[in-house]
Every structure is written in structure tokens, then in C-alpha cells.
C-alpha positions in Angstrom: 9.7 59.9 51.6 9.3 55.9 51.9 5.4 57.0 52.2 5.9 58.6 48.5 7.6 55.5 47.0 4.7 53.4 48.9 2.3 55.5 47.1 3.9 54.9 43.8 4.5 51.4 44.2 0.7 50.9 45.2 0.1 53.1 41.9 2.2 51.4 39.6 0.6 48.1 40.4 -3.0 49.4 39.7 -2.1 50.9 36.4 0.5 48.3 35.3 -1.6 44.9 35.4 0.2 41.2 35.9 1.1 40.1 32.3 0.4 36.6 31.7 3.3 33.5 32.5 4.6 33.1 29.2 4.8 36.7 28.4 8.7 37.2 28.7 8.8 34.6 26.2 6.4 35.7 23.7 7.9 37.6 20.5 5.8 39.9 18.7 4.7 39.8 15.3 2.2 41.2 12.3 -1.7 41.2 13.8 -0.8 41.4 17.0 -2.9 44.5 18.7 -0.7 46.0 22.0 -2.0 47.8 24.5 0.0 50.4 25.6 0.0 53.3 28.5 3.1 55.6 29.3 3.5 57.2 32.4 6.3 59.9 33.7 6.8 60.2 37.3 7.8 63.8 37.9 8.9 64.8 41.5 8.9 68.4 41.6 4.7 68.0 41.2 4.5 64.6 43.1 2.5 63.3 40.4 2.7 60.5 37.7 2.3 62.1 34.4 0.4 60.6 31.7 1.5 60.9 28.1 -2.5 60.3 26.8 -1.4 59.9 23.0 0.6 57.2 23.7 -2.0 55.8 25.6 -4.2 53.2 23.9 -4.0 49.7 21.6 -2.4 49.9 18.7 -1.5 46.8 15.8 1.4 45.6 14.8 1.9 46.1 11.1 2.6 43.4 8.3 5.9 45.4 8.2 6.1 44.2 12.6 6.2 47.7 12.9 4.2 49.8 15.3 3.1 53.7 14.6 2.7 55.6 17.4 2.3 59.3 18.0 5.2 61.6 19.0 7.5 58.6 18.7 6.6 57.5 15.2 7.2 54.4 14.1 9.2 51.2 16.2 10.2 48.0 14.9 8.5 45.4 17.2 8.7 42.2 15.3 10.4 39.3 16.9 10.9 41.5 20.1 9.4 41.0 23.8 7.2 42.9 25.8 9.8 44.0 28.0 12.2 45.3 25.0 9.2 47.2 23.2 8.6 48.8 26.7 12.0 49.4 27.2 12.1 50.7 23.3 9.3 53.1 23.9 10.4 54.5 26.7 13.8 55.5 25.4 12.5 56.6 22.2 10.2 59.0 23.7 12.9 60.2 26.5 15.1 60.8 23.3 12.4 62.1 21.1 11.2 64.8 23.9 14.3 65.2 25.6 12.7 63.9 29.1 15.9 63.6 31.8 14.5 60.4 33.1 13.0 57.5 30.9 9.4 57.5 31.3 7.8 54.1 32.2 5.8 52.0 29.0 3.2 49.4 30.1 3.0 47.0 27.3 0.7 43.7 26.9 -0.9 41.8 24.3 -4.5 43.1 23.8 -5.5 40.7 21.0 -3.2 38.1 20.0 -2.5 37.5 16.3 -4.4 34.4 15.5 -3.2 30.8 14.5 -4.5 28.9 11.2 -5.9 25.5 11.2 -5.6 23.4 8.2 -5.8 19.8 7.2 -8.1 17.1 8.2 -10.7 19.4 10.3 -14.3 19.8 9.5 -13.6 24.3 9.5 -10.3 25.1 8.5 -9.6 28.6 8.6 -8.1 31.4 10.6 -8.8 31.7 14.8 -8.2 34.1 17.5 -5.5 33.0 19.9 -5.7 32.5 23.5 -2.8 32.3 26.2 -2.3 28.4 27.2 -4.1 27.2 24.0 -3.4 23.4 23.3 -3.2 21.9 20.2 -6.4 19.8 20.7 -8.1 22.7 21.6 -7.1 24.5 18.6 -8.0 21.4 16.6 -11.8 21.2 18.4 -12.0 25.0 17.2 -11.5 23.9 13.9 -14.9 21.5 14.7 -12.2 18.2 15.1 -11.7 15.6 12.2 -15.0 15.5 10.1 -18.4 16.1 11.5 -21.7 14.7 12.1 -24.3 16.2 9.5 -25.8 13.7 7.0 -23.6 14.0 4.5 -20.6 13.4 6.7 -22.4 10.2 7.4 -23.0 9.4 4.0 -19.3 10.1 2.7 -18.0 7.5 5.8 -19.9 4.8 4.8 -19.2 5.2 1.2 -15.4 5.6 2.1 -15.8 2.3 4.7 -17.6 0.5 1.5 -14.8 1.4 -0.8 -12.1 0.6 1.9 -13.4 -3.0 2.2 -13.9 -3.3 -1.8 -10.3 -2.5 -2.5 -9.3 -4.5 0.4 -10.8 -7.3 -1.0 -9.6 -6.7 -4.6 -5.9 -6.3 -3.1 -6.5 -10.1 -1.8 -8.1 -10.9 -4.8 -4.8 -9.5 -6.7 -2.4 -11.5 -4.8 -4.3 -14.6 -5.1 -4.2 -13.8 -9.1 -0.6 -13.4 -9.0 0.1 -16.8 -6.9 -2.2 -18.7 -9.5 -0.2 -17.2 -12.4 3.4 -17.8 -11.2 1.7 -21.9 -10.5 0.4 -21.8 -14.4 3.7 -19.9 -15.7 6.0 -23.2 -13.7 4.0 -25.6 -15.5 3.7 -24.3 -18.6 7.7 -23.2 -18.1 8.3 -27.4 -16.8 9.8 -25.7 -13.8 10.2 -28.1 -10.9 8.7 -26.1 -8.3 6.8 -22.6 -8.5 9.1 -19.1 -8.5 6.9 -16.2 -6.8 7.2 -12.8 -7.8 9.0 -10.0 -5.6 5.1 -8.1 -5.4 4.7 -11.7 -3.3 7.5 -12.7 -1.7 7.8 -9.3 -0.2 4.4 -9.8 1.7 5.3 -13.3 2.6 5.3 -11.9 6.4 1.2 -11.7 6.0 -0.5 -15.0 7.5 -3.0 -15.2 4.7 -0.6 -14.3 1.6 1.7 -16.8 3.0 -0.8 -19.6 3.3 -1.9 -18.3 0.0 1.2 -19.4 -1.7 1.6 -22.5 0.3 -1.8 -23.4 -1.5 -0.5 -23.4 -4.9 2.7 -24.9 -4.5 1.0 -27.6 -3.4 -1.4 -27.8 -6.3 1.5 -27.2 -8.4 3.1 -30.6 -7.3 -0.4 -32.2 -7.0 -0.8 -31.9 -10.8 2.5 -32.3 -11.2 3.0 -35.4 -9.7 -0.9 -36.6 -11.8 0.7 -35.4 -14.9 4.0 -37.7 -14.2 2.1 -40.7 -12.8 0.1 -40.6 -16.0 2.3 -40.5 -18.5 4.6 -42.9 -16.5 1.3 -45.3 -16.9 1.5 -44.7 -20.6 5.3 -44.7 -20.8 5.3 -48.4 -19.4 2.6 -49.3 -21.6 4.6 -48.8 -24.6 7.2 -50.7 -23.4 5.4 -53.3 -22.6 3.9 -53.1 -26.0 7.5 -52.8 -27.9 8.6 -55.9 -26.2 5.4 -57.8 -27.2 5.9 -56.6 -31.0 9.7 -57.5 -30.7 8.7 -60.9 -29.6 5.7 -61.5 -32.3 8.5 -60.9 -34.8 10.8 -63.1 -33.5 8.2 -65.9 -33.3 7.2 -64.5 -37.2 10.5 -65.0 -38.5 10.5 -68.6 -36.5 7.3 -69.5 -38.0 8.4 -68.6 -41.4 11.6 -70.8 -41.0 8.9 -73.6 -39.9 6.8 -73.0 -42.8 9.4 -73.1 -45.6 10.9 -76.6 -44.3 7.5 -77.8 -43.5 6.7 -76.4 -47.7 9.9 -78.1 -49.0 9.1 -81.4 -46.9 5.6 -81.8 -48.6 7.3 -80.9 -52.3 9.3 -83.9 -51.4 6.5 -86.0 -50.1 4.2 -85.1 -53.0 7.2 -86.6 -55.3 7.4 -89.9 -53.4 3.6 -90.2 -53.2 3.7 -90.0 -57.4 6.0 -92.3 -57.7 4.7 -94.9 -55.2 7.4 -95.0 -52.8 5.4 -93.4 -49.9 1.4 -93.7 -49.2 -0.8 -90.8 -49.4 -1.2 -90.6 -45.5 2.1 -88.9 -45.2 0.8 -86.4 -47.3 -2.2 -85.5 -45.8 -0.2 -84.6 -42.7 2.4 -82.8 -44.3 -0.4 -80.8 -45.6 -2.1 -80.3 -42.3 1.2 -79.7 -40.7 1.9 -76.6 -43.2 -1.6 -75.1 -42.8 -1.3 -75.2 -39.2 2.0 -73.2 -39.8 0.5 -71.0 -41.9 -2.4 -70.2 -39.5 -0.1 -69.6 -36.7 2.3 -67.1 -39.1 -1.3 -65.2 -40.0 -2.2 -64.9 -35.9 1.2 -63.4 -35.5 1.3 -61.0 -38.3 -2.4 -59.7 -37.1 -1.3 -60.0 -33.3 2.4 -57.6 -34.9 -0.4 -55.2 -36.5 -3.0 -55.1 -33.4 0.6 -54.3 -31.5 1.4 -51.5 -33.8 -1.6 -50.0 -33.8 -1.6 -50.5 -30.0 1.4 -48.5 -29.9 0.4 -45.9 -32.5 -2.5 -45.5 -29.7 -0.2 -44.8 -27.0 1.9 -42.3 -28.6 -1.7 -40.6 -29.3 -2.7 -41.1 -26.3 0.3 -39.5 -24.3 0.6 -36.2 -27.2 -3.0 -35.7 -26.6 -2.4 -35.6 -22.7 0.4 -33.5 -23.3 -1.6 -31.3 -25.2 -4.5 -31.3 -22.9 -2.5 -30.6 -19.9 -0.7 -27.2 -21.6 -4.2 -26.4 -23.1 -5.7 -26.0 -19.9 -2.6 -24.1 -18.9 -2.7 -22.0 -21.2 -6.1 -21.2 -20.8 -6.4 -20.6 -17.3 -3.2 -18.3 -18.1 -5.2 -16.4 -20.5 -8.3 -16.3 -17.9 -5.7 -14.7 -15.3 -4.6 -12.3 -17.4 -7.9 -10.6 -18.3 -9.2 -11.2 -14.4 -5.9 -9.4 -13.2 -6.6 -6.5 -16.0 -10.3 -6.4 -14.6 -8.8 -6.4 -11.0 -6.7 -3.6 -12.0 -9.3 -1.5 -13.5 -11.7 -2.1 -10.2 -8.5 -1.1 -7.7 -8.1 2.3 -10.0 -11.8 3.1 -9.6 -12.0 2.1 -5.7 -9.2 4.5 -5.2 -10.4 7.2 -7.5 -13.6 7.0 -5.1 -11.7 7.0 -2.0 -9.3 10.1 -3.2 -12.6 11.8 -4.5 -14.1 11.3 -0.6 -10.8 12.7 0.6 -10.8 15.6 -1.6 -14.3 16.5 -0.6 -14.1 16.0 3.1 -10.1 15.0 4.2 -11.2 13.9 7.6 -13.5 11.2 6.7 -10.5 8.8 5.6 -8.2 9.5 8.7 -11.3 8.9 10.9 -11.3 5.1 9.4 -8.0 4.3 10.0 -7.9 1.1 12.8 -4.5 -0.6 12.5 -3.8 0.4 16.4 -1.6 3.8 15.2 -2.8 7.3 15.4 -5.1 7.6 12.4 -3.8 11.1 11.9 -0.5 13.1 12.9 -0.3 17.1 13.8 2.1 19.3 12.7 2.7 23.0 13.4 4.7 25.5 11.0 5.9 28.2 13.2 8.8 30.9 12.7 11.6 30.3 15.2 14.5 32.7 15.2 13.2 34.2 11.6 13.2 30.7 10.0 10.0 28.7 9.3 9.9 25.1 10.7 7.8 22.5 10.9 7.7 20.4 14.2 5.4 17.4 14.9 3.6 17.9 17.8 0.9 16.2 20.7 -2.3 16.9 21.8 -1.3 18.2 25.0 1.6 20.6 23.3 0.8 24.5 23.2 -0.1 26.7 20.5 1.3 29.8 19.8 0.0 33.0 18.1 0.9 33.0 14.8 1.1 29.3 14.1 -0.1 27.3 11.3 -1.5 23.8 13.0 -1.8 21.1 10.1 -3.7 18.0 10.9 -2.9 15.2 8.1 -3.4 11.4 7.4 -1.0 9.0 8.3 1.0 7.4 5.8 -0.5 4.3 5.4 1.1 2.3 2.1 -0.7 -1.2 2.1 -0.8 -2.1 -1.5 1.8 -2.8 -3.5 3.3 -0.4 -6.5 2.0 -1.9 -9.0 -1.4 -2.7 -7.4 
């Protein structure tokens, strides 16, 4: 009897090959192809009887069932190989009326395929092999992009367009900084108030320096304007004081002239009566003429000072107008340049989108900020529910998985840019 059991053990080892290490954990699904062999030990004859109709390869249907001779339809979706082996033996025993349950050997002959999609050169369906890792699956799909001339050309175009977009981004921020400075000048503000779009990027050294430069330029121009206006204002004050002094002098000369005129009239009367000499009359006439000449000089000086005041007012007005006019012209130029920058950026992004549509892997391969250029996810059915898992290169792929490679989301542009 012991010898018989030994022979039986050797026979089962020969006809029931070992299963993969993970076979006990593997659950079946549609498109799996199973290799089945069913034997029944008949002690009376001392032989193992093979149920030939049940021996062969059978595919799991889309409904998750096996259609087997004699037994009929067997639901296997979600079951392990051990579960199916026991189920086949039990149903055959019940169907035929056997005293003992036959032994069924079940192994996966062809695993259901897995799928690769996203940023790969050849997305599609691929045959599964046990122990397959994520990086191997991506390699089977051609990896990220390819080395064909068209792909190289697209990568070159993407590099150029990304470079253009980067320059447009810096130009965009520079124009916004200048616009904030001009608006501060036009609004008479004491400092530049930068927009949230700019201040949110203040941690970037280039943009922080850009805002500092615009603030320094604003302060310099404001200082120059105030210095010039102060100079003109001081000149106006001096001219105003000079005018007041001249008017006082004019009043004084008018009084002196009036007195000199009265004195001359009195001297003329005395000369006509012979009461004084004509030399005194001559001196009075000369004195009056001198006073009138001085009054005329003062009147001319008053007129010139009034002209100077008017000229200073005009210069101050012209200076303010020129200062504001230059700022308005710069504001208009900035609006035009911002609009042109926005259109160019839209065109560059459209070109990148077109490249990504034609060859998604190109843009992923060009990411270079020290972080992974792409991320890999797997859609897998677990306990009857579809789940999305983020995986690494050395994680294993299961049959039926959908491996999806996507470009890492990296928003480096402001919302309005």
C-alpha cells in the first residue's frame, strides 16, 4: 500500500506541474485561458482515470465563466486557481454521481492582457507574463516616445516653443511691473503697488529683483520731478517777493514824484515873481526828471517780473503735463505690449498642445526641474471595484491592469498669463 501511495505521488507530480509563486493570490477574470486536467483515482483498477473531455485549454468568457463539457457553465471570475480546481471537482462529482471528488489541475495557460496608455510610444494591449514590473510594461509599449526623426523634430519644436513661452512669461511679468510703476506715477502714489499676480511670485529671485528695480526707478523719477518742481517753485517765490518789493518801491517813488512836482510848481511861481534864482528851478526839474526815470525803471522791472512769474507758471504746467504725457504714452505702449505678449503666449501654448496631442511623451521627456517628469498609475479591479493606484517602476503589474503614464502636472504660469 505504501508503495502504491508513493507511485501515486510521483504520478501527480508529473501531471500536475507547479504553479507560479503568486498563483494562490491570483484571481481569474475574462480573457484568461486556463489549462485543465481532471483525473480520478480508481482503487479497484489501481489506475488513475483521466476525464479526457475536461482536459484542455478553456478561455474565461466576458461574463467571467467557463463552459466545460459534462459540467456545463462554471463561474470563475474573482476566484483563485485553487477555488476553481475544487469547484470543478465538486461539480463533476455531483453531475456524474461519483463517490469521491476527482482531482482537477488548473493553471493559467495565457494570462488576460494588460493595457498601456498615455505618454508611451505604442499604447495598446499587451500579453502578460508573470512577474512583470511597471518599467517592463512601459518598455514593452516602446517607452516614452521614440527616436524616429519625426519625434526628434517634435522634441526640437517643443524645446524652442517652451523657450519662447519662458521668455514670454518673463516679459509678461516685466510688463506688469512697469505697468504698476506707471499707474503709481499717474495716480500720484507715494509707492508702487504691485498686483497679486506679481507678489505671489515674489519668491522667484528674478521677479523680486524686477519689482525692486521698478520701485527704485519710480522713486528716482518722482525725486527728479519733485526736485524740478521745487526749483521752479523757489524761483516763483523769489520773483513774487521781488515783485512785492518793486511795487513798494513804485509807491515810494510815486510819493516822491508827487512831492517833487509840488516843489517844482512852487519854485516856478517864485522864479516868475523874481523871488528866487533860476538855478534852483533847474535843480528841481532835474530831480523830478530823475524820479520819473526811476519810476519808469521800476515799472519796467515790475512788468519783467510779472512776465517771469507767468513764465514760471507755464514751465511748471508744461513740466507736469510732459511728465504726465510721458507716463500716459508709456501706459498705452504697455497695454499694447501686454496684449501682444498674451497673443504670443496663446500661440505658443497652442503649439505645445498640438505637439502633446501628436506625441504626448515629448513634453514629459522635456521636464527638467529635478522632479520626475511623469507619473505612472494603474487602474486595477480590487474586490470588484475599480481603483487607481500610483505606482513606481518596480511595482508589479497584474493581468487586466491598465497602466497609464501621465505628465506630471506643473503649473508655472499665472492664471491670467
